[in-house]
LODREN-859295 format. One record per residue (C-alpha): x, y, z. Coordinates in Angstrom, 1 decimal. Example, Ala and Ser with C-alpha at 12.3 -4.5 7.8 and 13.67 -1.06 7.14 Angstrom:
! LODREN-859295
12.3, -4.5, 7.8 $
13.7, -1.1, 7.1 $
END
This chain:
! LODREN-859295
0.0, 0.0, 0.0 $
1.4, 3.4, -0.9 $
2.5, 5.6, 2.0 $
0.3, 8.4, 0.7 $
-2.9, 6.3, 1.1 $
-3.5, 7.4, 4.7 $
-3.4, 11.0, 3.6 $
-5.8, 10.3, 0.7 $
-8.1, 8.6, 3.1 $
-7.9, 11.5, 5.5 $
-8.6, 13.9, 2.7 $
-11.7, 11.9, 1.7 $
-13.0, 11.8, 5.3 $
-12.5, 15.5, 5.8 $
-14.3, 16.2, 2.5 $
-17.2, 14.1, 3.7 $
-16.9, 15.8, 7.1 $
-17.1, 19.2, 5.6 $
-20.0, 18.3, 3.3 $
-21.9, 17.0, 6.2 $
-21.2, 20.1, 8.2 $
-22.4, 22.4, 5.5 $
-25.6, 20.3, 5.1 $
-26.3, 20.3, 8.8 $
-25.8, 24.0, 9.3 $
-28.0, 24.7, 6.3 $
-30.7, 22.4, 7.7 $
-30.7, 24.2, 11.0 $
-31.0, 27.5, 9.2 $
-34.0, 26.2, 7.2 $
-35.6, 24.9, 10.4 $
-35.2, 28.2, 12.1 $
-36.5, 29.9, 9.0 $
-39.6, 27.7, 9.0 $
-40.3, 28.5, 12.7 $
-39.9, 32.2, 12.0 $
-42.2, 32.0, 9.1 $
-44.8, 30.2, 11.3 $
-44.5, 33.0, 13.8 $
-44.9, 35.6, 11.1 $
-47.9, 33.8, 9.8 $
-49.4, 33.8, 13.2 $
-48.8, 37.5, 13.6 $
-50.4, 38.1, 10.2 $
-53.3, 36.0, 11.2 $
-53.7, 38.1, 14.4 $
-53.6, 41.3, 12.4 $
-56.1, 39.9, 9.9 $
-58.4, 38.9, 12.8 $
-58.1, 42.4, 14.2 $
-58.9, 43.8, 10.8 $
-61.9, 41.5, 10.5 $
-63.1, 42.5, 14.0 $
-62.9, 46.2, 13.1 $
-64.7, 45.6, 9.9 $
-67.3, 43.6, 11.7 $
-67.9, 46.3, 14.2 $
-68.1, 48.9, 11.5 $
-70.5, 46.7, 9.5 $
-72.6, 46.1, 12.7 $
-72.8, 49.8, 13.5 $
-73.9, 50.6, 9.9 $
-76.5, 47.8, 10.1 $
-77.8, 49.3, 13.4 $
-78.1, 52.7, 11.8 $
-80.0, 51.2, 9.0 $
-82.3, 49.4, 11.4 $
-82.9, 52.6, 13.3 $
-83.7, 54.4, 10.1 $
-86.1, 51.6, 9.2 $
-87.8, 51.9, 12.6 $
-88.1, 55.7, 12.2 $
-89.6, 55.1, 8.8 $
-92.1, 52.6, 10.1 $
-93.1, 54.9, 13.0 $
-93.6, 57.7, 10.5 $
-95.7, 55.5, 8.3 $
-97.9, 54.5, 11.3 $
-98.3, 58.1, 12.3 $
-99.3, 59.0, 8.7 $
-101.8, 56.1, 8.7 $
-103.4, 57.3, 11.9 $
-103.6, 60.8, 10.5 $
-105.2, 59.6, 7.3 $
-107.8, 57.7, 9.4 $
-108.6, 60.8, 11.5 $
-109.0, 62.8, 8.3 $
-111.4, 60.2, 7.0 $
-113.4, 60.5, 10.2 $
-113.5, 64.3, 9.9 $
-114.7, 63.9, 6.3 $
-117.5, 61.5, 7.5 $
-118.4, 64.1, 10.2 $
-118.6, 66.8, 7.5 $
-120.9, 64.7, 5.4 $
-123.2, 64.1, 8.4 $
-123.3, 67.9, 9.1 $
-124.2, 68.6, 5.5 $
-127.0, 66.0, 5.6 $
-128.5, 67.6, 8.8 $
-128.2, 71.1, 7.3 $
-130.1, 69.9, 4.3 $
-133.2, 69.2, 6.5 $
-132.8, 72.4, 8.5 $
-131.5, 70.8, 11.7 $
-128.1, 72.4, 11.9 $
-129.1, 74.2, 15.1 $
-130.1, 71.0, 16.7 $
-126.8, 69.4, 15.7 $
-124.8, 72.3, 17.2 $
-126.7, 72.0, 20.5 $
-126.3, 68.2, 20.6 $
-122.6, 68.4, 20.2 $
-122.4, 70.7, 23.2 $
-124.7, 68.6, 25.4 $
-124.0, 65.0, 26.5 $
-126.1, 62.3, 25.1 $
-128.9, 61.0, 27.4 $
-129.4, 57.3, 27.7 $
-133.1, 56.2, 27.5 $
-134.7, 55.0, 30.8 $
-138.1, 54.1, 32.0 $
-138.5, 57.7, 33.3 $
-136.6, 59.1, 30.3 $
-137.9, 57.8, 27.0 $
-135.7, 57.1, 24.0 $
-134.2, 60.3, 22.6 $
-134.6, 61.6, 19.1 $
-132.4, 59.7, 16.6 $
-130.8, 63.0, 15.6 $
-129.6, 63.5, 19.1 $
-128.2, 60.0, 19.2 $
-126.4, 60.6, 15.9 $
-124.8, 63.8, 17.3 $
-123.5, 61.9, 20.4 $
-122.1, 59.1, 18.2 $
-120.2, 61.7, 16.1 $
-118.7, 63.2, 19.2 $
-117.6, 59.9, 20.6 $
-116.1, 59.0, 17.2 $
-114.0, 62.1, 17.0 $
-112.6, 61.4, 20.5 $
-111.9, 57.8, 19.6 $
-110.0, 58.9, 16.5 $
-107.7, 61.1, 18.5 $
-107.0, 58.3, 21.0 $
-106.4, 55.8, 18.2 $
-103.9, 58.2, 16.6 $
-101.9, 58.7, 19.8 $
-102.0, 55.0, 20.8 $
-100.9, 53.9, 17.3 $
-98.0, 56.2, 17.2 $
-96.7, 55.2, 20.6 $
-97.2, 51.4, 20.2 $
-95.9, 51.0, 16.7 $
-92.8, 53.1, 17.3 $
-91.9, 51.4, 20.6 $
-92.3, 47.9, 19.1 $
-90.1, 48.7, 16.1 $
-87.4, 50.2, 18.3 $
-87.4, 47.2, 20.7 $
-87.2, 44.7, 17.8 $
-84.3, 46.6, 16.2 $
-82.5, 46.8, 19.5 $
-82.9, 43.1, 20.0 $
-81.6, 42.3, 16.5 $
-78.6, 44.6, 16.9 $
-77.7, 43.1, 20.3 $
-77.9, 39.6, 18.9 $
-75.7, 40.5, 15.8 $
-73.1, 42.2, 18.0 $
-72.9, 39.2, 20.3 $
-72.4, 36.7, 17.4 $
-69.7, 38.8, 15.8 $
-67.8, 39.3, 19.1 $
-68.0, 35.6, 19.8 $
-66.5, 34.7, 16.4 $
-63.7, 37.3, 16.8 $
-62.9, 36.0, 20.3 $
-62.8, 32.4, 19.0 $
-60.5, 33.2, 16.1 $
-58.1, 35.2, 18.4 $
-58.1, 32.3, 20.9 $
-57.3, 29.7, 18.2 $
-54.5, 31.8, 16.7 $
-53.0, 32.6, 20.1 $
-53.2, 29.0, 21.3 $
-51.5, 27.9, 18.1 $
-48.6, 30.3, 18.5 $
-48.2, 29.4, 22.1 $
-48.3, 25.7, 21.4 $
-45.7, 25.9, 18.5 $
-43.4, 28.0, 20.7 $
-43.7, 25.7, 23.6 $
-43.2, 22.5, 21.5 $
-40.1, 24.0, 19.9 $
-38.6, 25.2, 23.2 $
-39.4, 21.8, 24.8 $
-37.6, 20.0, 22.0 $
-34.6, 22.2, 22.4 $
-34.6, 21.8, 26.1 $
-34.9, 18.0, 25.8 $
-32.0, 17.9, 23.4 $
-29.8, 20.1, 25.7 $
-30.7, 17.8, 28.6 $
-29.6, 14.7, 26.6 $
-33.1, 13.4, 26.2 $
-32.8, 12.7, 22.5 $
-35.8, 10.4, 22.1 $
-38.0, 13.0, 23.7 $
-36.5, 15.8, 21.5 $
-37.2, 13.7, 18.4 $
-40.8, 13.1, 19.5 $
-41.5, 16.8, 20.1 $
-39.9, 17.8, 16.8 $
-42.1, 15.2, 15.0 $
-45.1, 16.8, 16.6 $
-43.9, 20.0, 14.9 $
-43.9, 18.1, 11.6 $
-40.1, 18.6, 11.2 $
-39.3, 15.8, 8.8 $
-35.5, 16.2, 9.0 $
-35.4, 16.3, 12.7 $
-32.2, 14.3, 12.9 $
-30.4, 17.0, 10.9 $
-31.9, 19.7, 13.0 $
-30.8, 18.1, 16.2 $
-27.4, 17.3, 14.8 $
-26.9, 20.8, 13.5 $
-27.7, 22.1, 17.0 $
-25.0, 19.9, 18.4 $
-22.6, 21.2, 15.7 $
-23.3, 24.7, 16.9 $
-21.3, 23.6, 20.0 $
-18.5, 22.3, 17.7 $
-17.8, 25.2, 15.4 $
-15.5, 25.4, 12.4 $
-12.3, 25.3, 14.5 $
-12.4, 21.5, 14.4 $
-12.4, 21.5, 10.7 $
-9.7, 24.2, 10.5 $
-7.4, 22.1, 12.7 $
-8.1, 18.9, 10.7 $
-7.4, 20.6, 7.4 $
-4.3, 22.3, 8.9 $
-2.9, 18.8, 9.9 $
-3.7, 17.4, 6.5 $
-2.0, 20.3, 4.7 $
1.2, 19.9, 6.8 $
1.3, 16.1, 6.2 $
0.6, 16.5, 2.5 $
3.4, 19.1, 2.1 $
5.9, 16.9, 3.9 $
4.9, 14.1, 1.5 $
5.0, 16.5, -1.5 $
1.4, 15.7, -2.2 $
0.8, 19.1, -3.7 $
-2.8, 18.8, -4.9 $
-3.9, 17.5, -1.6 $
-2.0, 20.2, 0.2 $
-3.6, 22.8, -2.0 $
-7.1, 21.5, -1.3 $
-6.5, 21.7, 2.4 $
-5.0, 25.2, 2.2 $
-7.9, 26.4, 0.1 $
-10.2, 25.3, 2.9 $
-8.3, 27.0, 5.8 $
-6.7, 30.0, 4.0 $
-3.2, 31.3, 4.3 $
-3.4, 33.0, 7.7 $
-1.1, 30.4, 9.3 $
2.4, 31.8, 9.2 $
4.1, 28.4, 8.6 $
1.7, 27.6, 5.8 $
2.5, 31.0, 4.2 $
6.2, 30.4, 4.5 $
5.9, 27.0, 2.8 $
3.9, 28.6, 0.0 $
6.6, 31.1, -0.5 $
9.3, 28.5, -0.7 $
7.5, 25.8, -2.7 $
6.8, 26.6, -6.4 $
5.0, 23.3, -6.9 $
2.6, 24.2, -4.2 $
2.0, 27.6, -5.7 $
1.3, 26.0, -9.0 $
-1.2, 23.6, -7.4 $
-2.9, 26.5, -5.7 $
-3.2, 28.4, -8.9 $
-5.4, 25.7, -10.4 $
-9.1, 26.3, -9.8 $
-9.5, 22.6, -8.9 $
-6.9, 21.3, -6.6 $
-8.3, 18.0, -5.3 $
-7.8, 14.3, -5.1 $
-9.0, 12.3, -8.1 $
-11.3, 9.4, -7.5 $
-13.5, 7.1, -9.6 $
-13.4, 7.3, -13.4 $
-12.2, 10.8, -14.3 $
-14.2, 12.5, -11.5 $
-12.8, 14.6, -8.6 $
-14.4, 15.4, -5.3 $
-16.6, 18.3, -6.0 $
-16.5, 21.9, -4.8 $
-19.2, 24.3, -3.7 $
-20.0, 27.7, -5.1 $
-21.8, 30.1, -2.8 $
-24.0, 33.0, -3.7 $
-27.6, 32.0, -4.0 $
-29.8, 33.1, -1.2 $
-32.3, 30.4, -2.0 $
-32.4, 27.2, -4.1 $
-30.9, 27.3, -7.6 $
-33.1, 26.4, -10.5 $
-30.8, 26.5, -13.5 $
-27.1, 26.9, -14.4 $
-25.1, 27.8, -17.5 $
-21.5, 28.5, -18.5 $
-20.6, 31.5, -20.7 $
-19.3, 30.5, -24.2 $
-15.7, 31.4, -23.3 $
-15.9, 29.3, -20.1 $
-15.0, 32.3, -17.9 $
-18.3, 32.9, -16.2 $
-20.8, 30.6, -14.5 $
-24.4, 31.8, -13.9 $
-27.3, 30.4, -11.9 $
-31.0, 31.3, -11.8 $
-32.4, 31.2, -8.3 $
-35.6, 31.2, -6.3 $
-34.4, 34.5, -4.7 $
-35.6, 36.2, -8.0 $
-32.1, 36.9, -9.2 $
-29.3, 35.7, -11.5 $
-25.9, 35.1, -9.8 $
-22.6, 35.0, -11.7 $
-19.2, 33.6, -10.7 $
-15.8, 33.8, -12.2 $
-14.9, 30.2, -12.8 $
-12.5, 29.2, -10.1 $
-14.1, 31.4, -7.4 $
-16.2, 29.9, -4.7 $
-18.2, 33.1, -4.1 $
-20.5, 34.9, -6.6 $
-19.0, 37.9, -8.2 $
-22.2, 39.8, -8.8 $
-26.0, 39.4, -9.2 $
-28.6, 40.6, -11.6 $
-31.9, 41.4, -9.9 $
-35.2, 42.6, -11.2 $
-37.6, 39.7, -11.6 $
-40.6, 39.6, -9.3 $
-40.6, 35.9, -8.8 $
-38.3, 32.8, -9.1 $
-35.9, 32.8, -12.0 $
-36.6, 29.4, -13.8 $
-34.1, 29.4, -16.6 $
-31.0, 31.2, -17.9 $
-29.0, 31.2, -21.2 $
-25.9, 33.0, -22.5 $
-26.0, 34.3, -26.1 $
-23.4, 32.6, -28.4 $
-21.2, 35.7, -28.4 $
-21.4, 35.9, -24.6 $
-22.6, 39.5, -24.7 $
-26.1, 38.8, -23.4 $
-27.7, 36.7, -20.8 $
-31.4, 35.8, -20.9 $
-33.4, 34.9, -17.8 $
-36.9, 33.5, -17.6 $
-39.2, 33.8, -14.6 $
-42.4, 32.8, -13.0 $
-43.4, 36.5, -13.3 $
-44.2, 35.8, -17.0 $
-41.3, 37.9, -18.2 $
-38.1, 37.3, -20.1 $
-35.2, 39.7, -19.3 $
-32.1, 40.2, -21.5 $
-29.1, 41.5, -19.6 $
-26.1, 43.2, -21.2 $
-23.1, 41.7, -19.4 $
-20.6, 44.4, -20.4 $
-22.2, 46.8, -18.0 $
-24.4, 44.4, -16.1 $
-27.6, 46.3, -17.0 $
-31.1, 45.3, -18.2 $
-31.2, 45.6, -22.0 $
-34.7, 44.4, -22.9 $
-37.8, 42.8, -21.3 $
-39.8, 40.5, -23.4 $
-43.5, 40.3, -22.5 $
-46.2, 38.1, -24.1 $
-46.5, 34.9, -22.3 $
-49.7, 34.7, -20.2 $
-48.3, 32.3, -17.6 $
-44.9, 31.4, -16.0 $
-42.0, 31.1, -18.4 $
-40.1, 27.9, -17.8 $
-37.2, 27.9, -20.2 $
-35.2, 30.1, -22.6 $
-32.5, 29.3, -25.2 $
-30.7, 31.2, -27.9 $
-30.4, 30.0, -31.4 $
-26.8, 29.0, -32.5 $
-26.4, 32.2, -34.5 $
-27.8, 34.3, -31.6 $
-30.5, 36.0, -33.8 $
-33.4, 34.2, -32.1 $
-34.6, 33.4, -28.6 $
-37.0, 30.5, -27.9 $
-39.1, 30.4, -24.7 $
-41.4, 27.8, -23.2 $
-44.2, 28.6, -20.8 $
-47.0, 27.2, -18.6 $
-49.4, 28.8, -21.1 $
-48.8, 25.7, -23.3 $
-46.9, 27.7, -26.0 $
-43.4, 28.0, -27.4 $
-42.6, 31.5, -28.6 $
-39.8, 32.6, -30.9 $
-38.4, 36.1, -30.5 $
-36.1, 38.3, -32.6 $
-33.3, 39.2, -30.2 $
-32.2, 42.5, -31.9 $
-35.6, 44.1, -31.7 $
-37.3, 42.1, -29.0 $
-40.2, 41.4, -31.2 $
-42.3, 38.2, -31.2 $
-41.9, 36.3, -34.5 $
-43.9, 33.1, -33.9 $
-46.1, 31.4, -31.3 $
-46.0, 27.6, -31.7 $
-49.2, 25.9, -30.7 $
-49.7, 22.2, -30.2 $
-48.9, 21.2, -26.7 $
-51.9, 20.8, -24.5 $
-50.2, 21.3, -21.1 $
-47.3, 23.5, -19.8 $
-44.0, 23.4, -21.8 $
-41.0, 22.9, -19.6 $
-37.9, 22.9, -21.9 $
-36.8, 24.0, -25.4 $
-33.6, 23.3, -27.3 $
-32.3, 24.4, -30.8 $
-30.5, 21.9, -33.0 $
-26.9, 22.7, -33.7 $
-27.7, 24.0, -37.2 $
-30.6, 26.2, -35.8 $
-33.1, 24.7, -38.2 $
-35.0, 22.6, -35.7 $
-36.5, 23.3, -32.2 $
-37.4, 20.6, -29.7 $
-39.8, 21.1, -26.8 $
-40.8, 19.0, -23.8 $
-44.2, 19.3, -22.1 $
-46.3, 18.1, -19.2 $
-48.6, 16.5, -21.8 $
-46.0, 13.6, -21.8 $
-44.8, 14.4, -25.4 $
-41.7, 15.8, -27.1 $
-42.2, 17.9, -30.3 $
-39.8, 18.7, -33.0 $
-40.6, 21.9, -34.9 $
-39.4, 23.5, -38.1 $
-38.1, 26.9, -37.0 $
-38.6, 28.6, -40.4 $
-42.3, 27.7, -40.7 $
-43.3, 26.9, -37.1 $
-44.7, 23.5, -38.2 $
-44.5, 20.3, -36.2 $
-42.3, 17.7, -37.8 $
-42.3, 15.0, -35.1 $
-44.4, 14.2, -32.0 $
-42.3, 11.8, -29.9 $
-44.4, 9.5, -27.8 $
-43.1, 7.1, -25.2 $
-42.8, 8.8, -21.8 $
-45.6, 7.8, -19.4 $
-45.5, 11.0, -17.4 $
-44.3, 14.7, -17.7 $
-41.3, 15.4, -19.8 $
-39.0, 17.9, -18.1 $
-36.0, 18.5, -20.4 $
-34.7, 18.0, -23.9 $
-31.2, 18.3, -25.5 $
-29.7, 17.8, -29.0 $
-26.4, 15.9, -29.5 $
-23.4, 17.7, -30.9 $
-24.1, 16.4, -34.5 $
-27.9, 17.0, -34.2 $
-28.7, 13.4, -34.9 $
-29.9, 12.4, -31.4 $
-32.3, 14.0, -29.1 $
-32.3, 13.2, -25.4 $
-35.4, 13.7, -23.2 $
-35.8, 13.4, -19.4 $
-39.1, 12.6, -17.6 $
-40.7, 12.2, -14.3 $
-41.2, 8.6, -15.2 $
-37.5, 8.2, -14.1 $
-36.2, 7.5, -17.6 $
-34.0, 9.2, -20.2 $
-34.9, 8.4, -23.8 $
-32.7, 8.8, -26.8 $
-34.5, 9.5, -30.1 $
-33.3, 9.6, -33.7 $
-34.2, 13.1, -34.9 $
-34.7, 12.2, -38.6 $
-37.6, 9.9, -38.1 $
-38.5, 10.1, -34.4 $
-37.4, 6.5, -33.7 $
-36.7, 5.6, -30.0 $
-33.2, 4.2, -29.9 $
-32.5, 3.7, -26.2 $
-34.0, 4.1, -22.8 $
-31.6, 4.8, -19.9 $
-32.8, 3.7, -16.5 $
-31.2, 4.0, -13.1 $
-32.5, 7.2, -11.4 $
-34.7, 6.5, -8.4 $
-36.9, 9.6, -8.9 $
-37.9, 12.2, -11.4 $
-35.3, 13.1, -13.9 $
-35.3, 16.9, -14.3 $
-32.5, 17.8, -16.7 $
-30.2, 16.3, -19.4 $
-27.3, 17.8, -21.3 $
-24.7, 16.4, -23.7 $
-21.0, 17.1, -23.2 $
-19.4, 19.4, -25.8 $
-17.6, 16.5, -27.5 $
-20.8, 14.4, -27.5 $
-19.2, 11.5, -25.6 $
-21.2, 11.9, -22.4 $
-24.7, 12.7, -21.3 $
-25.3, 14.1, -17.9 $
-28.7, 13.8, -16.2 $
-29.9, 15.4, -12.9 $
-32.6, 14.0, -10.7 $
-34.8, 14.6, -7.7 $
-33.0, 11.5, -6.2 $
-30.1, 13.8, -5.3 $
-27.8, 12.5, -8.0 $
-26.2, 13.5, -11.3 $
-25.4, 10.5, -13.5 $
-22.9, 10.4, -16.4 $
-23.7, 8.1, -19.3 $
-21.3, 7.0, -22.0 $
-22.8, 7.6, -25.5 $
-20.5, 5.0, -27.1 $
-22.4, 2.1, -25.5 $
-25.2, 3.9, -23.6 $
-24.0, 2.7, -20.2 $
-23.7, 4.4, -16.8 $
-20.1, 5.7, -16.2 $
-20.5, 7.4, -12.8 $
-23.0, 8.6, -10.2 $
-22.3, 11.9, -8.5 $
-24.1, 12.5, -5.3 $
-25.5, 15.8, -4.0 $
-27.2, 16.7, -0.8 $
-30.4, 18.0, -2.4 $
-32.7, 17.3, -5.5 $
-31.0, 18.4, -8.7 $
-32.9, 20.9, -10.9 $
-30.4, 21.6, -13.7 $
-27.0, 20.5, -15.0 $
-24.5, 22.1, -17.4 $
-21.0, 21.3, -18.9 $
-18.3, 24.0, -19.4 $
-17.5, 24.7, -23.1 $
-14.3, 22.6, -22.8 $
-16.2, 19.7, -21.2 $
-13.9, 19.6, -18.2 $
-16.4, 21.0, -15.6 $
-19.9, 19.9, -14.7 $
-22.2, 22.0, -12.5 $
-25.5, 21.2, -10.9 $
-28.2, 23.4, -9.6 $
-30.1, 22.0, -6.7 $
-32.2, 22.8, -3.7 $
-28.9, 23.1, -1.8 $
-27.9, 26.8, -1.6 $
-24.3, 26.2, -2.9 $
-23.9, 24.9, -6.4 $
-22.2, 21.6, -6.9 $
-19.2, 21.7, -9.2 $
-17.1, 18.7, -10.5 $
-14.1, 18.4, -12.7 $
-14.9, 15.5, -15.0 $
-11.7, 15.2, -17.1 $
-8.1, 15.8, -16.1 $
-6.4, 19.0, -17.1 $
END
């Protein structure tokens, strides 16, 4: 066994150690973020409840005012009815007076109205009928006045009491609902906080089973990582620093320059003895100058590096045509760019209002296109990092963009079931390709720019004639959604990736299915050919990137990531492979020796 093997093993273990540390710290940050979001949601719910309560009170007061107005209207109507009735009585009285005057008995009527009517008795015989009529008219007039007063008082009082009872009932119901909502929200906030604090306390006390149980009650699925990351907070990066320092010293003593450079890149050059060794060892300086100083393993694959810059999960990646820049689209609504060889993003392009779903460099490297769920496509001028054009027209989320090989056209795919072709120079829409019946997820130009392929959630792949916008082939075979398409270097093959976990290779000329590549354990989200056409890379939700040999269509290597992979890309020279995943750092591998 070579004397360098222990150093190589140590390097491998430390790499694994560092990867695990990064994942655990990220998991803890995500767990804290989820808890903060729940707290924010509870606060928003409380604010909404307060707003609803205020609106309910205002609505109730308005309703009460309407009820009071209705009662007043009813009371006024009752009064008017009584007045009308009294007027009718007065009219009847006037008619009776006119009838008596006709027979010359007006004087008798006047006297009868002033004198009380006399009831007939045995000593007092029955009065004259005219006298009785006069008494009846007097009683009728008095009754009319009493009816009017009684009607006004009774009707108004009843209406007011009924309105008051309805108002009190309505207010009581509204207040009960508001109090119930506030109690539920408050109890939920209190319960979540208590459960989280109880889980933390249990872990700190060494009661790991209890901590797991309480985190499960909070529906934290990755509770093991959350607890482990909390433990790692008590073991900060000093441990890794010391380990890499020891590995660097051992590798330098053994003249294992690549391994030494890898360790130094992790810890920096702040150690004086390390700095002195760098100054005196030209081989070490040369190894440090390489953007990838790492131990080779497997078949042409090195342990990968991480590129940091995304604030949220990356959705797509692309290299510039000269291989100097690497870009990623992210769920933080921005495009981030790195100088190849740097681990931190150089700058970002912001402006989209939602997730950036796809990015593409123009063939001359002067422009970068970004697609977003905000339905817009933005063209950025890289020379001064400014927005050059915004292309609008899609009626739903834009899922993919790609430049034609000559850079004159831009194709876009959208959830509105269409593929659109734009003129880059003027930003005008040239064609809208119709045919897919569900959202279109990916588009790709053939190397000669004559054909365009599209993948859709309708389980089909279509090949279009660019010049006329007609469908040449409809490729059937995938059993579920098709996520990605890519042409081979010679344009003779088309690869498609699907949520049915397969990759299919089609002959472009006649649409014949040539091969189905199986191996991924979950949805395959992206495929890309290497620039020399010898390899095909596929990314999957199963947290892997797989490399397939096109010579015999066999699996060459499986590269593991810590999160589901959303996109993959080769550098123009084919030496580097990058993956965008739900992990914040990008995963970057060197796939061929330099």
